[in-house]
C-alpha positions, 0 to 999 in steps of 0.5 A, a space after each residue: 706442218 709435221 714434215 716441216 717440223 721434222 725438217 727443222 728438227 733434223 737441221 738442228 741435229 745436223 748443225 749440232 745445235 740445241 734442240 727444244 720444242 720452243 726453238 723448233 716452234 720459233 723457227 717454224 713461226 718465222 721468229 728465228 733470231 740470231 743465236 749467239 753460240 758460246 764456243 763461237 764467241 770464245 773462238 772469236 775472242 781468241 782470234 782477236 787476242 792472237 792478232 794482238 800478240 806482242 801488243 798487250 797479250 803474250 803467247 802464254 795468255 793465248 795458250 791458256 784461253 785456247 785450253 779453256 775453250 777446249 775444256 768448254 767444248 769438251 764439257 758441252 759434249 759431255 753434258 749436252 751431247 752437242 758441239 755448241 750451245 747458245 750463250 744464253 743457256 749458260 747459268 749458275 748451274 753450268 758454271 758449278 758443273 764446269 768447275 766440277 767437270 774440270 776437277 773430276 774429269 780433267 783432273 785439274 787442281 783446285 787453283 787451276 780449275 779456278 783460273 779456267 773459270 776466271 778465263 771463262 768469266 771474261 767471255 761471259 762478261 763480253 756477252 753480257 756487255 754486248 747484251 747477248 744475254 740478259 743476266 750475268 750468270 756469274 753474279 752469284 758465283 764466288 771463287 775461292 783460292 787455296 794458298 799454294 806452297 811457295 818452294 825455294 832453294 836454300 843457300 846450300 842448294 844455290 851454292 851447289 848450283 853455282 859451283 857445280 861443273 858441267 861437261 855438257 855445254 847446254 847444261 852449263 849454259 842452262 844452269 847459268 841462266 837459272 842462277 841468273 834468275 835466282 839472283 835477279 828475280 826475273 821470270 822466264 819471259 822477262 829474262 828471255 827478252 832482256 836486252 842491253 837497253 834494259 841494263 843501265 848505269 846509275 850516277 855511281 856507275 852501278 849496273 841496274 836491270 830496269 825492265 817492264 815485266 812481260 806479265 804485268 807491265 810494271 817496272 822491275 828495278 834490280 841492282 846487278 850483283 857480282 854473280 849475274 854480272 859474271 854470267 852476262 860477261 861470260 856470254 857477251 861473245 855468244 852469237 845470239 848475244 852479238 846480234 844485239 837483241 838479247 844479253 843472254 842466249 836463252 833456250 826455248 821454254 820447252 827445252 828450258 824445263 827439260 834441261 832443268 830436270 837434268 841439272 837438278 838430278 846432277 846437283 842432287 836437288 829433289 825440288 822441281 826446278 822452274 823459273 818460278 822457283 828461281 824467282 821465289 829463291 830470289 825473294 826468300 833466300 837471296 833477299 828477305 832472309 838476308 834482311 833486305 826490306 820487303 818494300 825493296 824486294 817488292 820493287 825489284 820483283 816488279 810487284 804492283 802490291 806489297 801484299 803479293 810480296 808478303 806471301 814470300 815473307 809468310 813462307 819465310 816466317 814458317 821456315 823461321 818457325 821450324 828452324 826455331 823449333 829445331 833450336 829449341 829442341 837442341 837447347 833442351 837436349 843441352 840442358 838435360 846434359 847439363 843437369 845429368 852432369 850436375 847429378 852426383 855420381 853413383 858409388 
């Protein structure tokens, strides 16, 4: 009996499985049931997701789930010193510990850690729906999100971008695509797939971009302004455009971000240029600050809820407040100067 128990113990260690007296006893007594392992379930989910790329999921979504799975694997090794654990061993303390691990060991920002927890929550809900676990460990867990600062370009910064001359063709092309996003509010994935079918004429002959957003599948409707029109015409004869699949020759996401850093340096812009920054610029500088109603901005951005768009309006209110503070200070100085002039001069 002792030899059999040691054999079971050794096998569990070799297979990197969880070891406990109860597990060894159940295996010895022939009560060994199929254990659903956490990392295995996560991998199965990601494999299924990979088969559905372009059919409901994007590569970016898969990358986030793969990154989350890797963090879960690292956390299990860090805490349990094994490769995998039964999904039934995941409890509220596991979630709290994983959240702390992401911040302390992986150096994740608060909101980034929350996103990984939400991804992990989906895997646990799958296990719960399949009755592989009796209780939902997320029942008493409540995440929190910290409001993030929405940065955007000012009118002057946008104008500098538009007017800047680039001798290097790749930077010139990259600047044009970024400016196109600033004046249409499209994200990188949306502008990357933008085709001639997405550009339609209304009854008055005005061009519109009408496309389903890659992220939310909601319809984005944006009337084309003169600047993005000119950019489309500029690249109409580009080989990649002539093939008929897209209307702009967009670089890969990796090159896109690298080139934008060079562009920011040339233009003297201290902000980190990203497609999200271009989208934020459209929402604030290009539209809301010019008096475009928030309902119209929401429709152009393809937001499902007006609350999402109101984030940009809040940012704009903060800027207005700062601008008014500067104005107030200026008015005070002018008032002081006026008072000084009204005082009788010394003899």
